[in-house]
C-alpha positions in Angstrom: 30.1 29.3 8.7 28.3 26.5 6.9 31.5 24.7 6.0 32.3 24.2 9.7 29.5 21.8 10.1 29.7 18.1 9.2 27.7 16.7 6.4 24.1 15.9 7.4 24.8 12.2 7.4 27.6 12.5 9.9 25.5 13.5 12.9 22.2 15.4 12.6 21.9 16.2 16.4 22.0 20.0 16.6 24.1 20.0 19.8 26.6 17.6 18.4 26.9 19.6 15.2 27.7 22.7 17.2 30.2 20.8 19.3 32.0 19.3 16.3 32.2 22.7 14.7 33.5 24.3 17.9 36.2 21.6 18.1 37.1 22.0 14.4 37.5 25.7 14.5 38.7 27.3 17.8 37.6 30.8 16.7 34.0 29.5 16.3 34.3 27.7 19.6 35.3 31.0 21.3 32.4 32.8 19.6 30.0 30.0 20.7 31.2 30.2 24.3 30.7 34.0 24.3 27.2 33.6 23.1 26.5 31.0 25.8 27.7 33.6 28.4 25.2 36.3 27.3 22.2 37.0 29.5 19.2 35.2 28.1 17.4 38.2 26.7 20.4 39.4 24.8 21.3 35.9 23.6 17.8 35.2 22.3 17.7 38.5 20.5 21.0 37.8 18.8 20.0 34.3 17.9 16.6 35.3 16.6 18.2 37.9 14.3 20.7 35.4 13.1 17.9 32.8 12.4 15.9 35.3 10.5 18.9 36.1 8.3 19.6 32.4 7.8 16.0 31.8 6.7 16.1 34.6 4.3 19.3 33.2 2.8 17.8 29.8 2.8 20.6 28.3 4.9 20.8 24.6 5.4 17.9 23.5 7.7 20.2 21.5 9.9 22.4 24.5 10.4 19.3 26.6 11.2 18.2 23.9 13.7 21.6 23.9 15.4 21.7 27.7 15.8 18.0 27.7 17.0 19.1 25.4 19.9 20.9 28.4 21.4 17.7 30.4 21.6 16.4 28.1 24.4 17.7 27.9 27.9 17.7 24.0 27.8 19.8 24.1 24.6 22.2 26.5 26.3 22.5 24.3 29.3 23.2 21.3 27.1 25.9 23.2 25.1 27.6 24.5 28.3 27.8 20.9 29.5 29.2 19.7 26.2 31.7 22.5 26.0 32.4 22.6 29.7 32.1 26.4 29.9 
């Protein structure tokens, strides 16, 4: 999953990182749209589990920040607007 994301210098805005990754890989874009459609409590639980696993694996902090955006309603609204879901 990390390889989908642009290099840190390209654009460090978490929403833009997710958008670029979704455009680069249609399967990831579909998965992202499915996550955005989940009810808030289910989405937050899924994202929090993913974040914990990412932290344990010492994932790139920018990647962690981008995924963390999906745990918050405001981040979901922003991503839905960007992806037009």
